[in-house]
C-alpha positions in Angstrom: -5.1 11.3 15.6 -3.4 8.0 14.2 -1.7 6.5 17.4 1.4 5.4 16.7 2.6 3.1 19.4 3.3 -0.5 17.6 -0.5 -2.7 18.3 -0.3 -5.9 19.6 1.2 -8.5 16.8 4.8 -5.8 15.5 7.3 -7.8 14.2 10.9 -7.6 13.2 12.3 -9.2 9.7 12.6 -12.1 10.6 14.4 -13.2 7.2 17.2 -11.3 5.6 16.7 -10.1 1.4 13.6 -8.8 0.5 10.2 -9.9 1.6 8.5 -9.7 -2.0 10.1 -9.3 -5.4 8.9 -9.0 -9.3 10.7 -10.7 -11.0 10.3 -9.8 -15.6 6.9 -9.5 -13.9 4.6 -8.8 -17.3 0.5 -7.6 -17.1 -1.3 -8.7 -20.1 -5.6 -7.2 -19.9 -7.7 -8.4 -22.4 -4.4 -9.1 -24.2 -3.2 -5.7 -24.4 0.5 -5.7 -22.2 0.2 -3.3 -19.2 3.4 -4.0 -17.7 6.1 -4.9 -19.7 9.0 -7.2 -17.4 8.6 -5.7 -14.3 11.4 -5.8 -11.4 11.4 -5.0 -7.5 12.1 -5.3 -4.7 9.6 -4.6 -1.0 12.0 -4.5 1.6 11.3 -5.5 5.6 11.7 -1.9 7.7 11.3 0.4 4.3 8.5 2.4 2.5 8.3 1.9 -0.9 6.8 4.3 -3.0 5.3 3.6 -7.0 4.5 7.1 -8.4 4.2 7.4 -12.0 1.1 9.5 -14.1 -2.5 8.2 -15.0 -2.5 4.5 -16.6 1.6 4.0 -16.1 0.8 0.7 -14.3 1.0 0.6 -10.5 -1.9 -0.6 -9.3 -1.8 -3.2 -11.8 1.6 -3.5 -10.1 0.3 -3.7 -6.8 -2.7 -6.6 -7.8 -0.2 -8.4 -9.9 2.6 -8.6 -6.6 -0.8 -9.6 -3.5 -1.0 -12.5 -6.8 -4.5 -11.2 -7.9 -4.2 -10.4 -11.3 -2.5 -13.9 -12.9 0.9 -12.7 -15.0 1.0 -13.2 -18.2 4.9 -13.9 -17.6 8.1 -13.5 -15.1 7.3 -14.5 -11.3 7.1 -13.2 -7.8 8.7 -14.6 -5.6 7.7 -14.3 -1.2 10.6 -14.8 0.3 12.2 -18.0 -1.4 8.0 -18.8 -2.5 6.5 -18.4 -6.2 3.2 -16.7 -4.5 1.7 -19.3 -7.1 1.7 -21.9 -4.5 0.3 -20.6 -2.0 -3.0 -21.0 -1.1 -4.9 -18.0 -0.9 -5.0 -17.8 3.2 -1.3 -18.3 3.1 -0.9 -15.8 0.4 -3.5 -13.3 3.0 -1.5 -13.7 5.7 2.2 -12.6 3.8 0.3 -10.0 1.4 -2.2 -7.8 2.7 -3.4 -4.9 -0.4 -5.7 -1.9 0.2 -7.0 -1.7 -3.6 -8.5 1.8 -4.2 -11.8 1.1 -4.1 -12.7 -1.7 -1.5 -16.4 -3.3 -1.5 -17.6 -4.5 2.1 -21.2 -5.3 2.9 -23.4 -2.1 3.2 -24.8 -3.5 6.2 -21.6 -4.9 8.5 -20.5 -2.6 11.6 -16.9 -0.9 11.8 -15.5 -3.5 14.3 -17.2 -6.5 12.2 -15.5 -4.9 8.3 -12.1 -5.3 10.6 -12.7 -8.6 11.7 -13.0 -9.5 8.4 -8.8 -8.9 8.0 -8.5 -12.2 10.7 -9.7 -14.5 8.5 -6.6 -15.1 7.2 -5.2 -16.5 10.2 -8.1 -19.7 10.9 -9.7 -22.4 9.2 -12.4 -23.1 6.7 -14.6 -23.3 9.4 -14.2 -20.7 11.6 -14.4 -18.1 8.6 -17.7 -20.1 7.0 -18.9 -19.8 10.8 -17.8 -16.2 11.0 -16.6 -16.8 15.0 -13.5 -14.4 16.2 -11.2 -15.1 18.9 -10.2 -13.1 22.3 -7.5 -12.0 20.0 -9.0 -11.6 17.6 -11.5 -8.9 18.9 -8.3 -7.1 20.8 -6.5 -6.4 17.8 -9.5 -5.9 16.0 -9.8 -3.2 19.1 -5.8 -2.2 18.6 -6.2 -1.7 14.8 -9.0 0.9 14.8 -7.5 2.6 18.3 -4.3 2.8 16.0 -6.2 4.3 13.1 -8.0 6.8 16.4 -11.6 4.9 14.8 -12.2 3.1 17.6 -14.7 5.6 18.6 -16.6 4.4 14.9 -16.7 0.7 16.6 -20.5 0.1 16.5 -21.7 2.5 13.3 -22.6 1.0 10.1 -19.9 1.0 7.3 -22.6 2.8 5.1 -23.2 5.4 7.7 -19.5 6.8 7.7 -18.0 9.7 6.0 -15.3 8.6 3.0 -12.3 9.8 4.9 -13.9 7.9 8.2 -14.0 4.9 6.0 -10.8 4.4 4.8 -9.5 4.0 8.2 -11.6 1.7 9.1 -10.3 -0.4 5.5 -7.1 0.1 6.7 -7.4 -0.8 10.4 -8.5 -4.4 8.3 -5.6 -4.4 6.6 -3.7 -3.8 9.7 -5.8 -6.8 11.9 -4.3 -8.7 9.0 -1.2 -8.9 10.1 0.9 -9.3 6.8 4.6 -9.0 6.5 4.4 -6.9 3.4 1.1 -4.3 3.1 0.6 -2.5 -0.3 -1.6 0.2 -0.2 -3.2 2.1 -3.1 -3.7 5.8 -2.8 -4.8 5.0 0.9 -4.7 9.3 1.4 -7.3 10.2 -0.9 -9.8 10.6 0.9 -8.4 12.0 3.7 -8.0 15.8 5.2 -4.5 16.9 5.3 -4.6 16.0 8.9 -5.2 12.4 9.0 -3.2 12.9 5.8 0.2 13.3 8.1 -1.4 10.2 10.5 -1.2 7.7 7.6 2.1 9.3 6.7 2.9 8.3 9.7 1.4 5.2 10.0 3.3 4.1 7.2 6.7 4.5 8.4 5.8 2.6 11.8 5.2 0.1 10.1 8.3 -0.2 8.5 9.7 -0.2 11.8 8.3 -2.7 13.0 9.6 -4.4 10.6 6.7 -4.9 7.4 7.7 -3.8 4.4 5.3 -1.9 2.6 4.3 -0.6 -0.9 2.6 2.2 -1.5 0.5 4.2 -5.2 0.9 7.9 -3.7 -0.5 9.9 -6.8 0.9 13.7 -4.7 4.8 13.8 -5.3 6.0 16.2 -2.2 4.0 13.1 0.1 5.7 10.6 -2.2 9.4 12.3 -1.3 8.3 12.7 2.7 6.9 9.2 3.8 8.8 6.8 1.6 12.3 5.3 1.4 12.8 4.1 -1.6 10.8 5.1 -4.8 10.1 3.4 -8.3 8.5 5.5 -11.2 6.3 3.8 -13.9 5.4 5.1 -16.9 3.7 3.4 -19.7 4.1 -0.1 -17.6 7.5 0.4 -17.1 10.3 1.8 -14.7 12.1 4.4 -15.6 14.2 5.5 -12.6 14.5 3.6 -9.1 16.6 5.3 -5.7 15.9 7.5 -2.9 13.3 10.0 -3.0 16.1 12.5 -4.3 17.2 10.4 -7.4 14.1 9.7 -8.3 12.0 13.1 -8.0 14.4 15.3 -10.4 13.5 17.7 -12.9 14.2 15.6 -15.9 12.6 12.7 -14.6 9.7 14.6 -13.6 9.1 16.3 -17.3 9.9 12.5 -18.8 7.0 11.4 -17.0 4.6 13.8 -16.5 4.9 16.4 -19.0 6.0 19.3 -17.1 8.4 21.9 -15.8 8.7 21.7 -11.7 11.2 23.0 -10.0 13.1 20.8 -7.3 14.8 22.0 -3.9 14.9 20.6 -0.6 12.0 21.4 1.8 14.3 22.8 5.2 12.5 20.9 7.9 11.9 17.7 6.4 15.6 17.7 3.8 13.0 15.6 1.6 12.9 17.0 -2.2 10.1 19.4 -2.8 8.5 19.8 -5.9 6.9 23.3 -7.6 4.7 22.6 -10.6 5.5 25.3 -13.0 3.0 24.0 -15.9 3.3 21.5 -18.6 5.6 21.7 -21.8 2.4 20.8 -23.8 -0.5 19.5 -24.5 -0.2 16.1 -25.5 -3.4 14.0 -24.4 
């Protein structure tokens, strides 16, 4: 089970206003427009979910806001700073991204993988030599403990199950200790118990003052985990607001072409979606 107590570097919001915001962000890949003027604000202390059908642009938006995909228009601000003016190290200290597919060296041990998150806090020489301080090692141990993976510390990353590997990669992002944390489908390889733990962890990270952005395909999970939702379709924002405002039958019909009933979960008091079927068979 994930440990939900704050880590040694827990923070409170250091500024008012959004931690990260996209303004009229446009992205084109191979000259094909993917995002069409997206506005998005990530606030400290809140979990913001991106939902929408396959191909809506959710992962592209995360990568653009993390400074990893070039913009064809618009800007992304970290506080008052355009992220294009930040060095890679400065950007990494502000923004951590866990993508859907993360490639790490097959022979690396778990502690070394998590330790990669610490290099955003060191100069070039330390990064080249691979030296970590005692504080770094404490942060690594804390991050592994927080995701319940401390027993995997000396295992090789290629010897882990898909779910265990995902927990280790989440620990790596925790060790990076960034103000903004992006996670792209973080629960896709996890069983129900660990999914519940990750949902709790997202809330804890926000409570510590971080801005958390997460892509989720499970809309019931998104409704439970997130304070705010943005519903994307075809590279545009269809709706934005609380889960109650976004997870509506008419909006789900428009975005997903499905008939769904939405009621209130008696325990969580969050929207609960029951899928009834497709409205049509259009591709």
